[in-house]
Structures are given as structure tokens and as C-alpha cells.
C-alpha positions in Angstrom: 7.2 -3.1 16.5 7.9 -0.2 18.9 11.6 -1.0 18.9 11.9 -1.2 15.1 9.9 2.0 14.6 12.2 3.8 17.1 11.5 7.6 16.8 8.7 7.3 14.3 6.3 5.5 16.7 4.9 8.8 17.9 4.6 10.3 14.4 2.8 7.6 12.4 -0.8 6.9 13.3 -1.6 3.2 13.8 -4.9 1.5 14.2 -6.0 -2.1 14.5 -9.1 -3.3 12.6 -11.1 -6.5 12.9 -12.2 -6.6 9.3 -9.9 -5.3 6.5 -12.7 -5.0 4.0 -14.8 -2.9 6.2 -11.8 -0.7 7.0 -11.1 -0.2 3.3 -14.7 0.8 2.7 -14.5 3.4 5.5 -11.3 4.8 4.1 -12.8 5.2 0.7 -15.9 6.9 2.1 -13.4 9.4 3.7 -11.9 10.2 0.4 -8.8 8.0 0.4 -7.5 6.4 -2.8 -6.8 2.7 -2.1 -4.0 1.2 -4.0 -3.5 -2.6 -3.9 -0.2 -4.1 -4.8 0.3 -7.1 -7.0 3.5 -8.0 -8.9 1.3 -9.4 -11.7 -0.6 -6.2 -12.2 -0.6 -4.5 -15.6 -0.3 -1.0 -14.2 2.9 0.3 -12.7 2.9 2.5 -9.6 3.3 6.2 -10.3 3.6 9.2 -8.0 0.2 10.5 -6.7 -1.0 14.1 -6.1 -0.6 15.4 -2.6 -4.3 16.5 -2.7 -5.6 12.9 -2.5 -5.0 10.9 0.7 -3.5 7.5 -0.1 -3.9 4.1 1.4 -1.7 1.2 0.2 -2.6 -2.4 0.7 0.0 -5.1 0.6 -0.8 -8.8 0.6 0.8 -11.7 2.5 4.1 -12.8 1.3 3.5 -15.5 -1.3 -0.3 -15.5 -1.2 -0.8 -11.8 -2.0 -4.2 -10.0 -1.5 -7.4 -11.9 -1.0 -10.1 -11.6 -3.6 -12.4 -9.3 -1.7 -9.5 -7.0 -0.7 -8.5 -6.8 -4.4 -12.1 -5.9 -5.4 -12.2 -3.1 -2.8 -9.0 -1.4 -4.1 -9.5 1.5 -6.4 -6.5 0.4 -8.5 -4.1 -2.6 -8.6 -0.5 -1.6 -9.3 2.9 -3.1 -9.2 6.4 -1.8 -8.5 8.6 -1.3 -11.5 11.2 -4.1 -10.9 13.9 -4.5 -13.5 15.4 -7.9 -14.0 14.1 -11.4 -13.2 13.0 -10.8 -9.6 9.5 -9.4 -9.6 8.6 -9.3 -6.0 10.1 -8.3 -2.6 9.3 -9.2 1.0 6.4 -7.1 2.2 8.4 -4.7 4.4 10.8 -3.7 1.6 7.9 -3.5 -0.9 6.0 -1.2 1.5 8.9 1.1 2.0 9.6 1.5 -1.7 5.9 1.9 -2.5 5.4 4.6 0.0 8.4 6.5 -1.4 7.5 6.0 -5.0 3.8 7.0 -4.5 4.7 10.2 -2.7 7.8 11.2 -4.6 7.8 15.0 -5.3 5.1 15.8 -2.6 5.8 18.9 -0.6 
């Protein structure tokens, strides 16, 4: 991971958690909006205000998010994907989601 992150390793905070559900509950208590991603969701991702800290949750490729994880998300959204392909591998989806959710922030 350190090699692929190159210069950003020192800029992006990383943590390891034992239980994703507990971590999501903690983030929500600290005021974060938790967005879960699912290609079958009705709601498309839209840019978010800079005033609200944001956490994005991506599922395993193929399996998606677990039920409890989905329930802990404030919203379930999808990327707007034109054409027949409706999902991407998780690294590409995360990059696009981060850009799309924060577009226009200062």
C-alpha cells in the first residue's frame, strides 16, 4: 500500500478497525455522513456540502456491503454509470466516488 500511495501516504490519515459496524457508529456520533455504495441503489451520488464530513463505504467486489453495514449507512447511493456496465472494481469506484462527492469544494 505504501508504494501505491507514494507521496500521499503522509497526507491521508489511515486507521485499522476490528469491527466496521462499531467504527461506523463512532463516525456518525462524531458528525460524519456515512454513504454506502451499491450499484442497485435508487439514489445517485451527488456532490456534498463541505460543511459535513463524509465517510464512504464500499463493499467487497461481487458481494457488496453486508446487511448490518448497509443498515448503518445514512444513505445508500450509486455512481451514475451510462451504458450496460453498472459497476467498477472497488479501487476505481472509490476514486470516482471521492471526486464526485467532493466536486466543487474549496
